[in-house]
Kinemage of the C-alpha trace (Angstrom):
@kinemage 1
@onewidth
@group {chain A} dominant
@subgroup {mainchain}
@vectorlist {calphas} color= white
{ca met a 1} P 0.000 0.000 0.000
{ca ser a 2} L 2.884 2.382 0.706
{ca gln a 3} L 3.702 2.424 -3.023
{ca his a 4} L 0.162 3.644 -3.728
{ca leu a 5} L 0.549 6.311 -1.059
{ca glu a 6} L 3.880 7.456 -2.479
{ca lys a 7} L 2.388 7.593 -5.979
{ca thr a 8} L -0.531 9.654 -4.701
{ca ala a 9} L 1.783 11.965 -2.768
{ca ala a 10} L 3.806 12.619 -5.927
{ca ala a 11} L 0.608 13.371 -7.839
{ca leu a 12} L -0.537 15.774 -5.126
{ca arg a 13} L 2.784 17.608 -5.303
{ca asp a 14} L 2.382 17.919 -9.073
{ca arg a 15} L -0.958 19.628 -8.344
{ca gly a 16} L 0.667 22.146 -5.992
{ca phe a 17} L -0.074 20.501 -2.647
{ca glu a 18} L 2.491 19.682 0.000
{ca ala a 19} L 2.259 15.944 0.634
{ca his a 20} L 3.898 13.544 3.095
{ca val a 21} L 3.574 9.792 3.677
{ca phe a 22} L 3.658 8.234 7.150
{ca ser a 23} L 3.700 4.613 8.236
{ca ser a 24} L 1.491 5.289 11.259
{ca ser a 25} L -0.959 7.826 12.642
{ca ala a 26} L 1.444 8.439 15.543
{ca glu a 27} L 4.152 9.530 13.103
{ca ala a 28} L 1.703 11.777 11.272
{ca ala a 29} L 0.540 13.366 14.530
{ca ser a 30} L 4.137 13.996 15.565
{ca phe a 31} L 4.828 15.756 12.265
{ca leu a 32} L 1.693 17.848 12.571
{ca leu a 33} L 2.520 18.953 16.118
{ca gly a 34} L 6.057 19.837 15.111
{ca asp a 35} L 4.955 21.735 12.021
{ca met a 36} L 2.406 24.016 13.700
{ca pro a 37} L 3.580 27.337 15.164
{ca ala a 38} L 3.460 27.251 18.955
{ca gly a 39} L 0.263 28.448 20.599
{ca glu a 40} L -1.706 29.069 17.381
{ca thr a 41} L -5.436 28.354 17.308
{ca val a 42} L -6.436 25.217 15.417
{ca ala a 43} L -9.918 24.664 13.989
{ca phe a 44} L -11.318 21.298 12.945
{ca gly a 45} L -13.712 20.206 10.257
{ca gly a 46} L -15.849 17.170 11.040
{ca ser a 47} L -13.396 14.283 10.833
{ca met a 48} L -13.473 10.793 12.288
{ca thr a 49} L -9.868 10.429 11.169
{ca ala a 50} L -8.800 13.344 13.377
{ca lys a 51} L -10.940 11.984 16.224
{ca gln a 52} L -9.377 8.513 15.947
{ca met a 53} L -5.937 10.120 16.008
{ca glu a 54} L -6.981 12.139 19.099
{ca leu a 55} L -5.547 15.243 17.480
{ca asp a 56} L -7.793 17.546 19.528
{ca arg a 57} L -6.366 16.163 22.770
{ca leu a 58} L -2.773 16.171 21.512
{ca leu a 59} L -3.039 19.764 20.309
{ca arg a 60} L -4.489 20.992 23.588
{ca glu a 61} L -1.768 19.196 25.517
{ca asn a 62} L 0.726 20.976 23.260
{ca gly a 63} L -0.712 24.404 24.109
{ca his a 64} L -2.994 25.020 21.122
{ca pro a 65} L -6.502 26.475 21.541
{ca val a 66} L -8.881 24.175 19.644
{ca leu a 67} L -12.146 25.042 17.876
{ca trp a 68} L -14.363 22.079 17.030
{ca his a 69} L -18.093 22.297 16.433
{ca trp a 70} L -18.510 18.640 17.407
{ca glu a 71} L -17.763 19.653 21.001
{ca val a 72} L -20.498 22.266 21.495
{ca glu a 73} L -24.277 22.142 21.649
{ca pro a 74} L -26.092 22.731 18.327
{ca val a 75} L -27.236 26.263 19.177
{ca lys a 76} L -23.600 27.380 19.496
{ca arg a 77} L -22.338 25.696 16.345
{ca pro a 78} L -23.069 28.407 13.727
{ca ala a 79} L -20.979 31.008 15.576
{ca leu a 80} L -18.169 28.529 16.148
{ca leu a 81} L -18.147 27.508 12.494
{ca his a 82} L -17.684 31.136 11.459
{ca glu a 83} L -14.899 31.525 14.006
{ca ala a 84} L -13.230 28.402 12.656
{ca met a 85} L -13.223 29.888 9.156
{ca asn a 86} L -10.895 32.622 10.415
{ca ala a 87} L -8.560 30.391 12.429
{ca pro a 88} L -4.929 30.426 11.254
{ca leu a 89} L -4.724 26.615 11.166
{ca tyr a 90} L -7.333 24.069 10.075
{ca val a 91} L -7.408 20.264 10.326
{ca cys a 92} L -9.757 18.063 8.312
{ca ser a 93} L -9.853 14.927 6.208
{ca val a 94} L -11.024 14.023 2.719
{ca asn a 95} L -13.767 11.626 1.640
{ca ala a 96} L -11.901 10.186 -1.331
{ca leu a 97} L -8.530 10.641 -2.986
{ca thr a 98} L -7.541 9.358 -6.403
{ca glu a 99} L -4.086 8.040 -7.163
{ca asp a 100} L -3.555 10.925 -9.563
{ca gly a 101} L -4.083 13.438 -6.745
{ca leu a 102} L -7.724 14.509 -7.049
{ca met a 103} L -9.255 15.229 -3.622
{ca val a 104} L -13.048 14.857 -3.467
{ca asn a 105} L -15.432 15.804 -0.657
{ca ile a 106} L -19.198 15.695 -0.245
{ca asp a 107} L -20.492 18.133 2.379
{ca gly a 108} L -23.752 19.225 3.934
{ca asn a 109} L -23.090 22.640 5.508
{ca gly a 110} L -20.014 23.346 3.418
{ca asn a 111} L -17.940 24.604 6.336
{ca arg a 112} L -15.192 22.063 5.741
{ca val a 113} L -14.795 22.604 2.008
{ca ala a 114} L -15.117 26.370 2.472
{ca ala a 115} L -12.214 26.409 4.924
{ca met a 116} L -10.190 24.189 2.613
{ca cys a 117} L -10.756 26.697 -0.191
{ca tyr a 118} L -10.347 29.966 1.694
{ca gly a 119} L -9.807 31.386 5.173
{ca pro a 120} L -7.205 29.534 7.272
{ca arg a 121} L -3.717 30.175 5.982
{ca thr a 122} L -2.648 26.537 6.523
{ca val a 123} L -4.877 23.495 6.065
{ca tyr a 124} L -3.800 20.013 7.161
{ca val a 125} L -5.628 17.163 5.434
{ca val a 126} L -5.160 13.829 7.253
{ca ala a 127} L -6.099 10.730 5.261
{ca gly a 128} L -5.739 7.009 5.801
{ca arg a 129} L -4.967 4.552 3.008
{ca asn a 130} L -8.633 3.501 2.917
{ca lys a 131} L -9.543 6.858 1.331
{ca leu a 132} L -7.578 6.052 -1.842
{ca val a 133} L -9.449 4.920 -4.945
{ca glu a 134} L -8.330 3.661 -8.332
{ca gly a 135} L -9.707 5.659 -11.205
{ca gly a 136} L -11.006 9.222 -11.271
{ca met a 137} L -13.863 11.425 -10.131
{ca gln a 138} L -16.577 8.842 -10.766
{ca gln a 139} L -14.841 6.242 -8.625
{ca ala a 140} L -14.199 8.809 -5.895
{ca val a 141} L -17.874 9.763 -5.697
{ca arg a 142} L -18.860 6.095 -5.730
{ca arg a 143} L -16.613 5.449 -2.742
{ca ile a 144} L -18.125 8.363 -0.845
{ca lys a 145} L -21.708 7.319 -1.572
{ca gln a 146} L -21.155 3.616 -0.878
{ca val a 147} L -18.650 3.729 1.982
{ca ala a 148} L -18.408 7.100 3.724
{ca cys a 149} L -21.991 8.361 3.605
{ca pro a 150} L -23.658 5.240 5.066
{ca gln a 151} L -21.306 5.196 8.049
{ca asn a 152} L -21.654 8.928 8.585
{ca ala a 153} L -25.441 8.698 8.361
{ca arg a 154} L -25.538 5.958 10.978
{ca arg a 155} L -23.217 7.934 13.240
{ca gln a 156} L -25.622 10.872 13.090
{ca gly a 157} L -28.719 8.712 13.507
{ca leu a 158} L -30.125 9.723 10.129
{ca ser a 159} L -32.821 7.779 8.294
{ca thr a 160} L -31.412 8.286 4.810
{ca pro a 161} L -31.574 5.352 2.350
{ca cys a 162} L -27.826 4.819 2.614
{ca ala a 163} L -28.012 4.378 6.402
{ca ser a 164} L -29.854 1.082 6.030
{ca gly a 165} L -29.171 0.062 2.460
{ca ala a 166} L -27.817 1.777 -0.609
{ca cys a 167} L -27.641 5.344 -1.866
{ca asp a 168} L -30.875 6.328 -3.635
{ca val a 169} L -30.696 9.897 -4.868
{ca ser a 170} L -34.307 9.894 -6.060
{ca ala a 171} L -35.623 9.037 -2.591
{ca cys a 172} L -33.188 10.990 -0.428
{ca val a 173} L -33.168 14.506 0.966
{ca ser a 174} L -29.922 14.109 2.841
{ca pro a 175} L -28.493 16.842 5.075
{ca met a 176} L -25.049 15.438 4.267
{ca cys a 177} L -24.955 15.368 0.469
{ca arg a 178} L -25.608 18.928 -0.636
{ca met a 179} L -22.388 19.752 -2.443
{ca thr a 180} L -19.596 17.833 -4.131
{ca val a 181} L -16.228 19.587 -4.345
{ca ser a 182} L -13.103 18.337 -6.070
{ca phe a 183} L -9.701 19.911 -5.545
{ca glu a 184} L -7.873 19.606 -8.830
{ca arg a 185} L -5.067 21.907 -7.711
{ca ala a 186} L -4.020 23.449 -4.410
{ca pro a 187} L -6.014 26.605 -3.600
{ca gly a 188} L -4.057 29.818 -4.095
{ca gly a 189} L -2.974 32.073 -1.265
{ca lys a 190} L -2.582 29.357 1.341
{ca arg a 191} L -0.617 26.243 2.248
{ca thr a 192} L -2.383 22.885 2.015
{ca val a 193} L -0.524 19.974 3.608
{ca val a 194} L -1.778 16.441 2.930
{ca leu a 195} L -0.717 13.753 5.400
{ca leu a 196} L -1.146 10.275 3.893
{ca ile a 197} L -1.086 7.520 6.509
{ca asp a 198} L -0.554 3.801 5.932
{ca glu a 199} L -3.465 2.846 8.201
{ca asp a 200} L -7.232 2.592 7.779
{ca leu a 201} L -8.677 5.685 9.420
{ca gly a 202} L -12.117 7.286 9.444
{ca tyr a 203} L -14.771 6.655 6.816
């Protein structure tokens, strides 16, 4: 699998991203902690990968204020999401990543993809090997619809078709699948660092 990760990292660099490959989530977390300026605020997009890596805890222990809408009651989330958009550092994951370096996300609110596009000056994208797909955009979307969305729907207690069976666009009004965004090249005016990890992480 590491060869696939290295190939993807090279493709990401060709697209203007900064990309690194790590054999474990612990190594990736160590790099991330060492790369971030001391004491800077870090915002999170919704990410099971980051949660599995316990990045919120590690960052706080390292002296970083953390903004994460998953940690506050729903009434406080809109304000926190806007605050996160202006944080200097942002951590998130990606729903699917092609071997030729195309990053694809499907979002509901759009806060994650918005921050990846604009706002925070440095974005860290953490991704396990399970996010990689062979092929292009069509295969990436298929992975998201068949693998990521069902698990995310069940986590949120949603009654979408994918939560109990298969994706059915004609019968679904999902709060998760409102926009599909592909990153063909690194956004201008900011640094986007992709951390590819040789473990299965997140959805």
